[in-house]
Each structure stands twice: as structure tokens, then as C-alpha cells.
C-alpha positions as protocol buffer text, in pm:
chain_id: "A"
residue {
  index: 1
  type: MET
  ca { x: -1013 y: 4200 z: -102 }
}
residue {
  index: 2
  type: LEU
  ca { x: -858 y: 3865 z: -173 }
}
residue {
  index: 3
  type: LEU
  ca { x: -749 y: 3858 z: 190 }
}
residue {
  index: 4
  type: TRP
  ca { x: -1111 y: 3820 z: 289 }
}
residue {
  index: 5
  type: PHE
  ca { x: -1106 y: 3478 z: 128 }
}
residue {
  index: 6
  type: SER
  ca { x: -782 y: 3374 z: 291 }
}
residue {
  index: 7
  type: GLU
  ca { x: -949 y: 3432 z: 628 }
}
residue {
  index: 8
  type: THR
  ca { x: -1279 y: 3258 z: 554 }
}
residue {
  index: 9
  type: GLN
  ca { x: -1145 y: 2971 z: 341 }
}
residue {
  index: 10
  type: GLN
  ca { x: -1490 y: 2934 z: 183 }
}
residue {
  index: 11
  type: GLU
  ca { x: -1728 y: 3101 z: -54 }
}
residue {
  index: 12
  type: THR
  ca { x: -1904 y: 3399 z: 93 }
}
residue {
  index: 13
  type: ILE
  ca { x: -2165 y: 3653 z: 0 }
}
residue {
  index: 14
  type: GLN
  ca { x: -2072 y: 3985 z: -155 }
}
residue {
  index: 15
  type: SER
  ca { x: -2251 y: 4188 z: 115 }
}
residue {
  index: 16
  type: ALA
  ca { x: -2031 y: 4026 z: 383 }
}
residue {
  index: 17
  type: ILE
  ca { x: -1723 y: 4152 z: 196 }
}
residue {
  index: 18
  type: ILE
  ca { x: -1873 y: 4502 z: 190 }
}
residue {
  index: 19
  type: ASN
  ca { x: -1940 y: 4491 z: 564 }
}
residue {
  index: 20
  type: LYS
  ca { x: -1598 y: 4348 z: 650 }
}
residue {
  index: 21
  type: THR
  ca { x: -1392 y: 4583 z: 432 }
}
residue {
  index: 22
  type: LYS
  ca { x: -1602 y: 4895 z: 497 }
}
residue {
  index: 23
  type: LEU
  ca { x: -1581 y: 4974 z: 124 }
}
residue {
  index: 24
  type: ASP
  ca { x: -1886 y: 5098 z: -63 }
}
residue {
  index: 25
  type: LYS
  ca { x: -2098 y: 4860 z: -267 }
}
residue {
  index: 26
  type: MET
  ca { x: -1985 y: 4996 z: -607 }
}
residue {
  index: 27
  type: THR
  ca { x: -1614 y: 4969 z: -521 }
}
residue {
  index: 28
  type: VAL
  ca { x: -1651 y: 4608 z: -409 }
}
residue {
  index: 29
  type: SER
  ca { x: -1862 y: 4522 z: -713 }
}
residue {
  index: 30
  type: LYS
  ca { x: -1608 y: 4671 z: -956 }
}
residue {
  index: 31
  type: ALA
  ca { x: -1317 y: 4505 z: -776 }
}
residue {
  index: 32
  type: LEU
  ca { x: -1490 y: 4166 z: -783 }
}
residue {
  index: 33
  type: LYS
  ca { x: -1571 y: 4209 z: -1151 }
}
residue {
  index: 34
  type: LYS
  ca { x: -1204 y: 4278 z: -1222 }
}
residue {
  index: 35
  type: LEU
  ca { x: -1093 y: 3983 z: -1008 }
}
residue {
  index: 36
  type: THR
  ca { x: -1342 y: 3763 z: -1192 }
}
residue {
  index: 37
  type: LEU
  ca { x: -1207 y: 3873 z: -1530 }
}
residue {
  index: 38
  type: GLU
  ca { x: -858 y: 3787 z: -1407 }
}
residue {
  index: 39
  type: ASN
  ca { x: -987 y: 3442 z: -1299 }
}
residue {
  index: 40
  type: LEU
  ca { x: -899 y: 3504 z: -933 }
}
residue {
  index: 41
  type: VAL
  ca { x: -1256 y: 3472 z: -800 }
}
residue {
  index: 42
  type: GLU
  ca { x: -1580 y: 3319 z: -917 }
}
residue {
  index: 43
  type: ARG
  ca { x: -1921 y: 3479 z: -864 }
}
residue {
  index: 44
  type: GLU
  ca { x: -2259 y: 3312 z: -890 }
}
residue {
  index: 45
  type: GLU
  ca { x: -2617 y: 3386 z: -795 }
}
residue {
  index: 46
  type: TYR
  ca { x: -2740 y: 3217 z: -480 }
}
residue {
  index: 47
  type: THR
  ca { x: -3016 y: 2977 z: -585 }
}
residue {
  index: 48
  type: GLU
  ca { x: -3238 y: 3052 z: -286 }
}
residue {
  index: 49
  type: ASP
  ca { x: -3218 y: 3431 z: -325 }
}
residue {
  index: 50
  type: THR
  ca { x: -3110 y: 3580 z: -658 }
}
residue {
  index: 51
  type: ARG
  ca { x: -3026 y: 3914 z: -491 }
}
residue {
  index: 52
  type: VAL
  ca { x: -2737 y: 3739 z: -315 }
}
residue {
  index: 53
  type: THR
  ca { x: -2407 y: 3686 z: -496 }
}
residue {
  index: 54
  type: LEU
  ca { x: -2176 y: 3407 z: -378 }
}
residue {
  index: 55
  type: VAL
  ca { x: -1805 y: 3470 z: -422 }
}
residue {
  index: 56
  type: SER
  ca { x: -1519 y: 3220 z: -393 }
}
residue {
  index: 57
  type: LEU
  ca { x: -1150 y: 3200 z: -480 }
}
residue {
  index: 58
  type: THR
  ca { x: -1040 y: 3009 z: -788 }
}
residue {
  index: 59
  type: LYS
  ca { x: -729 y: 2789 z: -780 }
}
residue {
  index: 60
  type: LYS
  ca { x: -538 y: 3078 z: -940 }
}
residue {
  index: 61
  type: GLY
  ca { x: -663 y: 3307 z: -662 }
}
residue {
  index: 62
  type: GLN
  ca { x: -553 y: 3060 z: -395 }
}
residue {
  index: 63
  type: VAL
  ca { x: -203 y: 3046 z: -543 }
}
residue {
  index: 64
  type: LEU
  ca { x: -184 y: 3425 z: -547 }
}
residue {
  index: 65
  type: ILE
  ca { x: -293 y: 3447 z: -181 }
}
residue {
  index: 66
  type: LYS
  ca { x: -14 y: 3209 z: -79 }
}
residue {
  index: 67
  type: LYS
  ca { x: 238 y: 3434 z: -256 }
}
residue {
  index: 68
  type: LEU
  ca { x: 94 y: 3754 z: -106 }
}
residue {
  index: 69
  type: MET
  ca { x: 62 y: 3644 z: 257 }
}
residue {
  index: 70
  type: PRO
  ca { x: 430 y: 3699 z: 354 }
}
residue {
  index: 71
  type: ILE
  ca { x: 417 y: 4049 z: 205 }
}
residue {
  index: 72
  type: ILE
  ca { x: 92 y: 4132 z: 381 }
}
residue {
  index: 73
  type: GLU
  ca { x: 223 y: 4002 z: 712 }
}
residue {
  index: 74
  type: LYS
  ca { x: 523 y: 4233 z: 674 }
}
residue {
  index: 75
  type: ILE
  ca { x: 294 y: 4529 z: 606 }
}
residue {
  index: 76
  type: ASP
  ca { x: 93 y: 4438 z: 917 }
}
residue {
  index: 77
  type: GLN
  ca { x: 415 y: 4455 z: 1120 }
}
residue {
  index: 78
  type: TYR
  ca { x: 479 y: 4808 z: 992 }
}
residue {
  index: 79
  type: PHE
  ca { x: 123 y: 4913 z: 1073 }
}
residue {
  index: 80
  type: SER
  ca { x: 145 y: 4779 z: 1427 }
}
residue {
  index: 81
  type: GLY
  ca { x: 421 y: 5032 z: 1497 }
}
residue {
  index: 82
  type: ILE
  ca { x: 214 y: 5343 z: 1419 }
}
residue {
  index: 83
  type: SER
  ca { x: -83 y: 5504 z: 1594 }
}
residue {
  index: 84
  type: ARG
  ca { x: -445 y: 5428 z: 1503 }
}
residue {
  index: 85
  type: ASN
  ca { x: -485 y: 5782 z: 1366 }
}
residue {
  index: 86
  type: LYS
  ca { x: -192 y: 5739 z: 1129 }
}
residue {
  index: 87
  type: GLN
  ca { x: -317 y: 5394 z: 1028 }
}
residue {
  index: 88
  type: PHE
  ca { x: -657 y: 5547 z: 947 }
}
residue {
  index: 89
  type: LEU
  ca { x: -492 y: 5823 z: 745 }
}
residue {
  index: 90
  type: VAL
  ca { x: -291 y: 5574 z: 537 }
}
residue {
  index: 91
  type: ILE
  ca { x: -597 y: 5354 z: 479 }
}
residue {
  index: 92
  type: SER
  ca { x: -806 y: 5657 z: 382 }
}
residue {
  index: 93
  type: CYS
  ca { x: -544 y: 5761 z: 127 }
}
residue {
  index: 94
  type: LEU
  ca { x: -527 y: 5408 z: -14 }
}
residue {
  index: 95
  type: ASN
  ca { x: -908 y: 5391 z: -38 }
}
residue {
  index: 96
  type: GLU
  ca { x: -906 y: 5719 z: -228 }
}
residue {
  index: 97
  type: LEU
  ca { x: -649 y: 5580 z: -472 }
}
residue {
  index: 98
  type: VAL
  ca { x: -863 y: 5270 z: -523 }
}
residue {
  index: 99
  type: LEU
  ca { x: -1168 y: 5483 z: -594 }
}
residue {
  index: 100
  type: LYS
  ca { x: -978 y: 5696 z: -846 }
}
residue {
  index: 101
  type: ASN
  ca { x: -843 y: 5383 z: -1012 }
}
residue {
  index: 102
  type: ASN
  ca { x: -1197 y: 5245 z: -1049 }
}
residue {
  index: 103
  type: GLU
  ca { x: -1334 y: 5559 z: -1220 }
}
């Protein structure tokens, strides 16, 4: 999820993260709560619409992204060598692990 911020380089709304990642609302909410507790992201209500939550990286989160990017780029190289079906299978398994971890 932190990768979302590395791409946008700005604060964004929580619903955009849900749409981009294709994760369900509860999973994103729990993950953001955990990232907030770890001081990696900040969340705040949008003043013009209190149903909207703005999310942005903290300095600590930015430092972590810089450390993770080489690892993620390497993973992307591995994924580019396998079929879309196998990529989907791996991502589905990882999503299931995330959901179990958030229970």
C-alpha cells in the first residue's frame, strides 16, 4: 500500500487507494490504521467532505519507501517473467494471507 504513495507523491483519498489496489474497504482501512500507528502515514478528514479521508506519507514512510523500492523493482522483474494467470494466482494467495493476518 505504501507503493501507492511513492507513485502519487502527494496526499490522496482513501477511496482512491481502494480503487487502485482492488482491495476491499475493510482491508485498506485496517492496513492504513496499522501504518498510522507505525507513523508511516497520516490520515485526516477532508474539511469539505467529512466522509473523505486524506492519506499521506510521513517522513518515516518516505524513508521506508526509498529502502523498499530496489526490492520491489526486483520482484517486478520476477513477475514480468511469468504468465498473467500465474501472476494472478500469486497475488490472490498474497491477498488471502493479508486478509488472514488482519483477522
